[in-house]
KEMAR-216287 format. One line per field, with one value per residue (C-alpha): residue number from 1; residue in three letters; x, y, z. Coordinates in steps of 0.001 Angstrom, whole numbers, plus 500000, padded with zeros to 6 digits. Example, Ala and Ser with C-alpha at 12.3 -4.5 7.8 and 13.67 -1.06 7.14 Angstrom:
REM KEMAR-216287
num = c(1,2)
residuo = c(ALA,SER)
c1 = c(512300,513670)
c2 = c(495500,498940)
c3 = c(507800,507140)
//
This chain:
REM KEMAR-216287
num = c(1,2,3,4,5,6,7,8,9,10,11,12,13,14,15,16,17,18,19,20,21,22,23,24,25,26,27,28,29,30,31,32,33,34,35,36,37,38,39,40,41,42,43,44,45,46,47,48,49,50,51,52,53,54,55,56,57,58,59,60,61,62,63,64,65,66,67,68,69,70,71,72,73,74,75,76,77,78,79,80,81,82,83,84)
residuo = c(MET,SER,GLY,PRO,VAL,ALA,ASP,SER,ALA,SER,ILE,PRO,LEU,SER,LYS,ALA,SER,ASN,PRO,ALA,SER,SER,VAL,THR,ASN,VAL,ALA,GLY,ILE,GLU,LYS,LEU,ASN,ASP,LEU,VAL,SER,TRP,SER,ARG,THR,ASP,LEU,ALA,HIS,LEU,HIS,GLY,MET,GLY,PRO,ARG,ALA,ILE,ARG,ILE,LEU,GLU,GLU,ALA,LEU,ARG,HIS,HIS,HIS,LEU,GLU,PHE,ALA,ALA,GLU,SER,ARG,ASP,LEU,LYS,SER,GLY,GLU,LEU,CYS,HIS,ARG,VAL)
c1 = c(668659,667369,668221,671437,673616,672321,675523,678109,680677,678749,677827,679708,681439,679706,680930,682867,684744,686600,690080,688892,687291,690560,692486,690211,690380,694186,694283,692006,689039,685916,683237,682317,683578,687051,687206,686966,690664,691644,691847,690809,694441,695727,693114,693955,697578,696568,697123,693752,691783,690510,688422,685164,685660,686534,683432,681207,682743,682399,678698,678165,679964,677854,674664,675605,676762,680431,683393,686958,689719,691190,694321,697405,701091,704010,705899,709357,708883,706003,704271,700617,700094,697227,696085,695122)
c2 = c(233647,234967,234383,234748,233134,235403,237261,237135,238775,242039,242058,244807,243902,244459,247471,245595,248596,251593,250074,246769,248604,250400,247130,245326,248231,248294,244496,244790,243131,244984,242305,239168,237018,238563,237014,233395,233312,234489,232288,233577,233436,235397,238109,238198,238952,242181,245183,246519,243321,242025,239051,241034,242129,238594,237257,239804,238972,235251,235673,237591,234867,232146,234044,233834,230206,231163,230563,231631,229679,226714,227419,226952,226955,227987,224725,226335,228672,226955,230347,230866,232415,234050,232113,234167)
c3 = c(797009,800291,803927,805860,803175,800395,799519,802278,800008,800176,803876,805719,808976,812295,814189,816867,818234,816851,817213,815723,812783,812122,812318,809887,807437,807535,807103,804046,805742,804657,804247,806162,803311,803796,807275,806136,805257,808771,811854,815301,816428,813434,814042,817750,816879,815120,817392,818544,817919,821242,822363,822324,818712,817637,819422,817627,814246,814895,815741,812494,810539,812177,811398,807704,807904,807602,809892,810506,808767,810587,812584,810417,811117,808976,808495,808759,811704,813497,813691,812985,809584,807716,804640,801612)
//
């Protein structure tokens, strides 16, 4: 298969910024496909992940016909939580 959807599991992340790259590495996010289980809000809560980095990652996801996970809430605490 060719085109932007070809193999999103193997597409490395865009270089958003040095702090954001460090954050994604620590969080175990190495490829675009790893981002689909994260919501924008969950990523924004990671120290070093700013709006610019999230915007760049979102553009890369869109280019490959992918998107961030829907916002989710922990039913007990009401806090946003990352879905795995």
